[in-house]
C-alpha positions in Angstrom: 98.4 105.8 59.3 99.5 104.3 56.0 100.6 100.8 56.8 98.9 98.5 59.3 99.0 94.8 60.1 96.0 93.6 62.0 95.5 90.2 63.5 92.0 88.8 63.0 89.5 88.7 60.2 86.7 89.0 62.7 85.9 91.0 65.8 88.0 94.0 67.0 91.0 93.2 64.7 88.7 93.4 61.7 87.1 96.7 62.9 90.5 98.3 63.4 91.6 97.2 59.9 88.4 98.6 58.3 88.8 101.9 60.1 92.2 102.4 58.6 91.1 101.2 55.2 88.5 103.9 55.2 91.3 106.4 55.7 93.2 105.1 52.7 95.8 102.9 54.5 97.5 99.8 53.2 96.4 97.1 55.5 97.4 93.4 55.8 95.1 91.2 57.9 96.1 87.9 59.3 93.6 85.1 59.9 93.3 81.3 60.1 90.1 80.8 58.1 90.2 81.5 54.3 86.5 82.1 54.0 86.7 84.8 56.5 89.7 86.3 54.8 87.8 86.3 51.5 84.8 88.0 53.1 87.1 90.7 54.6 88.6 91.4 51.2 85.2 91.7 49.6 84.1 94.3 52.2 87.5 96.1 52.0 87.2 96.4 48.2 84.5 99.1 48.7 86.8 101.3 50.8 89.6 103.7 50.0 92.6 101.7 51.1 94.5 98.7 49.8 93.9 95.4 51.6 95.6 92.1 51.7 95.0 88.8 53.6 97.6 86.4 54.9 96.2 83.0 55.9 98.1 81.6 58.9 97.6 79.5 61.9 99.3 81.5 64.7 99.4 78.5 66.9 102.6 77.5 65.0 105.9 79.1 65.6 106.9 78.6 61.9 103.7 80.2 60.7 104.4 83.3 62.8 107.8 83.6 61.2 106.2 83.1 57.7 103.8 85.9 58.5 106.7 88.2 59.2 108.3 87.4 55.9 105.1 88.0 54.0 104.5 91.3 55.7 108.0 92.4 55.0 107.5 91.5 51.3 104.4 93.8 51.2 105.4 96.7 53.5 108.6 98.7 53.5 107.5 100.3 56.8 104.7 99.9 59.3 102.8 102.4 61.4 100.8 100.0 63.5 100.7 96.3 64.4 97.5 95.1 66.1 97.6 91.9 68.1 94.1 90.6 68.6 94.1 86.8 68.0 92.9 84.9 71.0 90.9 81.7 71.6 90.4 80.1 75.0 90.7 76.3 75.0 88.3 74.4 77.3 90.7 71.4 77.2 94.5 71.5 76.9 95.4 72.0 73.3 99.0 71.0 72.4 100.4 72.8 69.3 102.7 71.3 66.6 105.6 72.7 68.6 104.5 70.8 71.8 103.3 74.0 73.6 100.0 74.8 75.2 97.7 76.7 72.9 96.5 79.5 75.2 100.1 80.4 76.0 101.0 80.5 72.3 98.1 82.6 71.1 97.9 85.0 74.1 101.6 85.5 74.5 104.2 83.6 72.3 102.7 84.6 68.9 102.5 88.2 70.0 106.1 88.0 71.2 107.3 86.7 67.8 105.3 89.3 65.9 106.2 92.2 68.1 109.9 91.5 68.0 109.9 90.3 64.4 108.2 93.3 62.9 110.2 95.9 64.9 112.5 96.8 62.0 109.5 97.7 59.8 107.9 99.6 62.7 111.0 101.7 63.3 110.7 102.9 59.7 107.1 104.0 60.2 105.9 107.6 60.9 104.3 107.1 64.3 104.8 103.4 65.0 102.8 101.6 67.6 102.0 98.0 68.7 98.5 97.7 69.9 98.0 94.5 72.0 94.4 93.7 72.9 94.2 91.7 76.1 93.4 92.0 79.8 95.5 95.1 80.8 94.7 96.3 84.2 93.4 93.0 85.6 95.6 91.9 88.5 94.1 88.5 89.2 96.1 85.5 88.4 99.9 85.2 87.8 102.3 83.7 85.3 102.5 80.0 86.0 106.2 80.0 86.3 106.6 76.4 87.4 104.6 75.1 84.5 104.2 77.6 81.7 102.6 75.0 79.4 100.2 73.6 82.0 101.5 70.1 81.3 100.9 68.9 84.9 97.3 70.2 85.4 95.3 72.2 83.0 92.5 74.7 83.8 91.1 77.0 81.1 90.7 79.8 83.6 94.2 79.5 85.1 95.8 79.1 81.6 94.0 82.3 80.4 95.0 84.3 83.5 98.6 83.1 83.2 98.6 84.1 79.5 97.1 87.4 80.3 99.8 88.2 82.9 102.5 87.1 80.5 101.0 89.4 77.8 101.2 92.3 80.3 104.9 91.5 80.8 105.5 91.4 77.0 104.9 95.1 76.8 107.5 95.7 79.5 110.3 93.5 78.2 109.8 94.7 74.7 110.6 98.3 75.7 113.4 97.1 78.0 115.0 95.5 74.9 114.3 98.5 72.7 115.2 101.4 75.0 116.2 103.8 72.1 113.4 102.8 69.8 110.5 104.9 68.5 107.8 102.2 68.6 105.3 102.6 71.3 103.6 99.7 73.1 99.9 100.0 73.8 98.4 97.4 76.1 94.6 97.6 76.2 91.7 95.9 77.8 88.7 96.6 75.6 85.1 96.5 76.9 83.3 93.2 77.0 82.7 92.4 73.3 80.6 90.2 71.2 83.3 88.0 69.7 81.6 84.7 68.9 81.0 81.5 70.9 81.3 78.7 68.4 84.5 77.5 69.9 82.8 76.7 73.2 81.0 73.4 74.0 77.5 73.2 75.4 76.3 74.4 77.9 79.0 77.1 78.0 78.0 78.2 74.5 74.5 79.0 75.5 75.5 80.8 78.6 78.1 82.9 76.7 75.5 83.8 74.0 73.0 85.0 76.6 75.6 87.0 78.5 76.9 88.6 75.3 73.3 89.5 74.3 72.7 91.2 77.6 76.0 92.9 78.3 78.5 92.9 75.4 79.2 95.6 73.0 79.5 95.1 69.2 83.2 95.2 68.0 82.7 98.5 66.2 81.9 100.2 69.5 84.5 98.3 71.5 87.4 99.6 69.4 86.4 103.3 69.7 88.7 104.1 72.7 91.5 102.0 71.2 91.4 103.9 67.9 91.3 107.2 69.7 94.6 106.4 71.4 96.2 105.0 68.2 95.2 108.1 66.3 96.3 110.6 68.9 99.1 108.9 70.7 100.3 110.2 74.1 103.9 110.9 74.7 104.8 107.9 76.8 106.1 104.8 75.0 104.3 102.4 77.4 100.6 103.1 77.0 98.2 101.2 79.2 94.4 101.4 79.1 91.5 99.4 80.6 88.1 100.1 79.1 89.2 103.6 78.2 90.9 104.5 81.5 94.7 104.8 82.2 96.3 101.9 84.0 99.1 102.4 86.5 102.4 101.0 85.0 103.6 100.5 88.6 101.2 97.6 89.2 102.9 94.3 90.2 101.6 92.8 86.9 104.2 95.0 85.1 107.1 94.2 87.3 110.4 94.8 85.4 112.2 91.9 87.0 109.4 89.5 86.1 109.5 90.9 82.6 113.2 90.1 82.3 112.7 86.6 83.6 109.9 85.9 81.2 112.0 87.2 78.3 114.8 84.8 79.1 112.4 81.9 79.3 110.8 82.9 76.0 114.0 83.3 74.1 114.8 79.7 74.8 111.5 78.6 73.1 111.9 80.5 69.9 
């Protein structure tokens, strides 16, 4: 792959970006924290590819659209877009646009970037959108009556609703691009060490202990994902959970629900 956009200057997004830089790709990484972006660029300087960093807060709709413009200024075509930014909020976080933060990071930002970068992807050699989430998990449902959890917020319920919306994103994207070349890869990676600083105590201590005992480092967690990206199957909707195929016929990928969610989302952006 020659042109890659990866969300995240840490964790799995960072590891995927470094993988393609080692292979000589032109990679643009998106992240919120400038110090992490600078560290990424320093590490990337020793590799074969060409790296760039775009600082952006993907909780903002305007920032997502700015990212698309900056990527278009740097790349004439894209071979891969990696959507990895996610941060669970213990308390309800309202964004500058008046939306709930989990919904924005886990779904709406990925919606904007997927659709907004399609023209560049369609010019790529083997274009693919890789969306890191909870593919294959069937618990929870989209909170249709209150997408923004304005009435009653629960971190667990908001995360599950965002995950199910993210599953439907893959479906309605392909519904709206039936003749496109871009493939959509929904993936649930293994349990990964991804940091706990965003959590309050005592959740932070519990999460650290659990990660130390059970979680894989990001470099190991992305191995299956990279294998699919490098040797893509024929189907346009690719679904994997911890390296194993996921049935696209599951209720979580219901095409009617996907159309319903697309209509609701189009009104927001």
